[in-house]
C-alpha positions as CSV (number, residue, x, y, z in Angstrom):
1,X,-8.3,11.9,-20.8
2,X,-8.1,9.5,-17.9
3,X,-8.7,11.5,-14.7
4,X,-9.1,8.8,-12.1
5,X,-8.4,5.1,-11.9
6,X,-9.8,2.6,-9.4
7,X,-9.3,-1.1,-9.1
8,X,-7.2,-3.7,-7.3
9,X,-3.4,-3.6,-6.9
10,X,-1.6,-6.4,-8.6
11,X,1.9,-5.2,-8.0
12,X,3.5,-2.2,-6.3
13,X,7.0,-0.8,-6.5
14,X,8.8,2.4,-5.2
15,X,7.8,4.4,-8.2
16,X,4.8,2.7,-9.8
17,X,1.8,0.5,-9.2
18,X,0.0,-2.0,-11.4
19,X,-3.7,-1.7,-11.0
20,X,-6.2,-4.2,-12.4
21,X,-9.4,-2.6,-13.6
22,X,-11.9,-5.2,-14.9
23,X,-9.1,-7.5,-16.2
24,X,-7.0,-4.7,-17.7
25,X,-3.7,-3.9,-15.9
26,X,-2.7,-0.2,-15.8
27,X,0.8,0.9,-14.9
28,X,0.5,4.1,-12.9
29,X,3.7,6.1,-12.0
30,X,3.7,7.6,-8.5
31,X,6.0,9.5,-6.2
32,X,7.8,7.5,-3.5
33,X,5.7,9.2,-0.9
34,X,2.5,8.1,-2.6
35,X,3.8,4.6,-3.1
36,X,4.6,4.4,0.6
37,X,1.0,5.1,1.5
38,X,-0.6,2.5,-0.9
39,X,-2.2,-0.7,0.4
40,X,-0.6,-4.0,-0.4
41,X,-1.2,-6.2,-3.5
42,X,-4.7,-7.6,-3.6
43,X,-6.4,-4.6,-2.0
44,X,-8.5,-1.8,-3.6
45,X,-7.0,1.5,-4.5
46,X,-8.0,4.7,-6.4
47,X,-5.8,7.5,-7.7
48,X,-6.4,10.7,-9.6
49,X,-4.4,10.5,-12.8
50,X,-2.7,12.7,-15.4
51,X,-2.1,11.1,-18.8
52,X,1.1,12.0,-20.6
53,X,0.7,11.6,-24.4
54,X,3.7,11.6,-26.7
55,X,4.2,10.3,-30.2
56,X,5.7,7.0,-29.0
57,X,4.6,7.0,-25.4
58,X,1.5,6.9,-23.1
59,X,2.1,7.2,-19.4
60,X,-0.2,7.5,-16.4
61,X,0.8,9.4,-13.3
62,X,-1.2,8.9,-10.1
63,X,-1.9,11.2,-7.1
64,X,-3.9,10.5,-3.9
65,X,-5.5,13.9,-3.8
66,X,-6.6,16.7,-6.2
67,X,-4.3,19.1,-4.4
68,X,-1.2,17.0,-5.4
69,X,-2.5,16.6,-8.9
70,X,-2.9,20.4,-9.2
71,X,0.7,21.0,-8.0
72,X,1.9,18.4,-10.5
73,X,0.1,20.4,-13.3
74,X,1.8,23.6,-12.1
75,X,5.2,22.0,-11.7
76,X,5.3,20.6,-15.2
77,X,4.4,24.0,-16.6
78,X,7.9,25.1,-15.5
79,X,10.5,24.8,-18.2
80,X,12.9,21.9,-17.3
81,X,10.4,20.1,-15.0
82,X,9.0,16.9,-16.5
83,X,6.7,14.4,-14.9
84,X,9.6,12.5,-13.4
85,X,11.1,15.6,-11.7
86,X,7.7,16.7,-10.6
87,X,7.1,13.4,-8.8
88,X,10.6,13.6,-7.2
89,X,9.7,17.1,-5.8
90,X,6.3,16.0,-4.6
91,X,7.8,12.8,-3.1
92,X,10.3,14.9,-1.2
93,X,8.1,17.7,0.1
94,X,4.5,16.6,-0.3
95,X,1.8,18.9,-1.6
96,X,1.6,21.0,1.5
97,X,5.4,21.2,2.0
98,X,5.8,22.3,-1.6
99,X,3.3,25.1,-1.1
100,X,5.1,26.4,1.9
101,X,8.5,26.2,0.2
102,X,7.3,28.2,-2.7
103,X,5.4,30.8,-0.6
104,X,8.5,31.3,1.5
105,X,10.9,31.4,-1.5
106,X,12.7,28.4,0.0
107,X,14.3,27.0,-3.1
108,X,16.8,25.0,-1.1
109,X,14.0,22.7,0.1
110,X,13.0,22.1,-3.6
111,X,16.7,21.5,-4.4
112,X,16.6,18.4,-2.1
113,X,14.6,16.5,-4.7
114,X,16.6,14.1,-6.9
115,X,17.3,15.5,-10.3
116,X,16.8,19.1,-9.2
117,X,19.7,21.5,-9.4
118,X,19.9,24.9,-7.8
119,X,19.0,26.8,-10.9
120,X,16.0,24.7,-11.6
121,X,14.9,24.9,-7.9
122,X,15.1,28.7,-8.1
123,X,13.1,28.7,-11.3
124,X,10.4,26.6,-9.8
125,X,10.0,29.0,-6.8
126,X,10.2,32.1,-9.0
127,X,7.7,31.0,-11.6
128,X,5.2,29.5,-9.2
129,X,5.4,32.0,-6.3
130,X,2.5,34.1,-7.7
131,X,0.4,31.0,-8.1
132,X,1.0,29.5,-4.7
133,X,-1.5,31.8,-2.8
134,X,-4.5,30.6,-4.9
135,X,-3.6,27.0,-4.5
136,X,-3.1,27.4,-0.7
137,X,-6.4,29.3,-0.5
138,X,-8.2,26.4,-2.2
139,X,-6.2,23.7,-0.5
140,X,-9.0,22.5,1.8
141,X,-11.3,22.0,-1.2
142,X,-8.7,20.4,-3.4
143,X,-7.5,17.9,-0.7
144,X,-10.1,15.3,-1.7
145,X,-8.9,11.8,-1.7
146,X,-9.7,9.6,-4.7
147,X,-11.9,7.3,-2.7
148,X,-12.3,3.6,-2.9
149,X,-12.6,1.3,-5.9
150,X,-16.2,0.6,-5.4
151,X,-17.5,3.3,-7.8
152,X,-19.8,2.7,-10.8
153,X,-18.3,0.4,-13.4
154,X,-15.6,-0.8,-11.0
155,X,-15.8,-4.4,-9.9
156,X,-12.8,-5.2,-7.6
157,X,-12.1,-8.8,-6.8
158,X,-13.3,-10.4,-3.6
159,X,-10.0,-9.9,-1.9
160,X,-10.2,-6.1,-2.3
161,X,-10.7,-4.3,1.0
162,X,-9.9,-0.9,2.5
163,X,-6.2,-0.5,3.3
164,X,-5.4,-0.8,7.0
165,X,-3.7,2.3,8.4
166,X,-0.6,0.3,9.2
167,X,0.2,-0.1,5.5
168,X,1.3,3.5,5.1
169,X,5.1,3.8,4.9
170,X,7.1,6.2,7.1
171,X,7.2,8.9,4.4
172,X,3.4,9.0,4.0
173,X,0.9,11.1,5.9
174,X,-2.7,10.0,6.3
175,X,-4.9,12.0,3.8
176,X,-7.1,13.1,6.7
177,X,-4.1,14.9,8.2
178,X,-3.1,16.5,4.9
179,X,-6.7,17.7,4.5
180,X,-6.8,19.1,7.9
181,X,-3.5,21.0,7.4
182,X,-4.7,22.4,4.0
183,X,-8.1,23.4,5.4
184,X,-6.5,25.2,8.4
185,X,-4.2,27.2,6.0
186,X,-7.1,28.0,3.7
187,X,-9.4,29.2,6.6
188,X,-6.6,31.2,8.1
189,X,-5.9,32.9,4.7
190,X,-9.6,33.7,4.4
191,X,-9.7,35.2,7.8
192,X,-6.7,37.4,7.2
193,X,-8.1,38.5,3.9
194,X,-11.3,39.6,5.6
195,X,-9.1,41.6,8.0
196,X,-7.7,43.5,5.0
197,X,-4.3,41.8,4.6
198,X,-3.1,41.3,1.0
199,X,-3.0,37.7,-0.1
200,X,0.7,37.7,-0.7
201,X,1.6,38.8,2.8
202,X,-1.0,36.6,4.4
203,X,0.3,33.5,2.6
204,X,3.8,34.2,3.7
205,X,2.7,34.7,7.3
206,X,0.6,31.5,7.3
207,X,3.4,29.5,5.6
208,X,5.9,30.7,8.2
209,X,3.5,29.7,11.0
210,X,2.9,26.2,9.5
211,X,6.6,25.7,9.1
212,X,7.1,26.4,12.8
213,X,4.1,24.3,13.8
214,X,2.9,21.9,11.0
215,X,-0.1,20.6,13.1
216,X,-1.4,24.0,14.1
217,X,-5.2,24.5,13.8
218,X,-6.9,27.6,12.2
219,X,-7.0,29.7,15.3
220,X,-3.3,29.0,16.1
221,X,-2.3,29.9,12.5
222,X,-4.3,33.1,12.7
223,X,-2.7,34.2,16.0
224,X,0.8,33.4,14.7
225,X,0.2,35.1,11.4
226,X,-1.2,38.3,13.1
227,X,1.8,38.4,15.4
228,X,4.1,38.1,12.4
229,X,2.2,40.8,10.4
230,X,2.0,43.2,13.3
231,X,4.0,46.4,12.8
232,X,7.5,46.2,14.4
233,X,8.2,49.1,16.6
């Protein structure tokens, strides 16, 4: 199993990238959101990967963080969701947006992805709703970017360099921002759990708070969630 690939970009497109690793070119399929955040040709890149093996086909799918790779694994466990549809969903919502949509039962957001009809969107939300809390609780730990291409055994060409921030497309968010969002949600869920709230109700409250204010820090999320969870009288 190929779990990570690092090298130099030879070519990039909307849905895939060609990466040179020691003279071997690997085609890695990615979501449009991921593609928008990749550096230009000639620069170093690293992606976590999932290898699809069929009788007549080998395909690599790439993800900038472990969190997104984990959501891909869960999405493709749903009947009717293949790798292409999974990338479409992740490209539309992002890992953190998908987590919120599932936690809130918001299948209409999932429906916005190309190739996803209403029945499939509802199935995704229904089948993954019980799994979303665990992923959101671990989000901060899973949001680890794949790093540069200068790891052991990787020898990028002399033109390889870290990607400048300006290379990210309009649909991409810096990994540091994604990590901060995931960490804030995970810490808020932990705090609410320590206060005695059930994980399911805590996840819903935190997801609602992040939907209203995506950039909220841990303290703000906890305050908003507690207000939402307070008895209505």
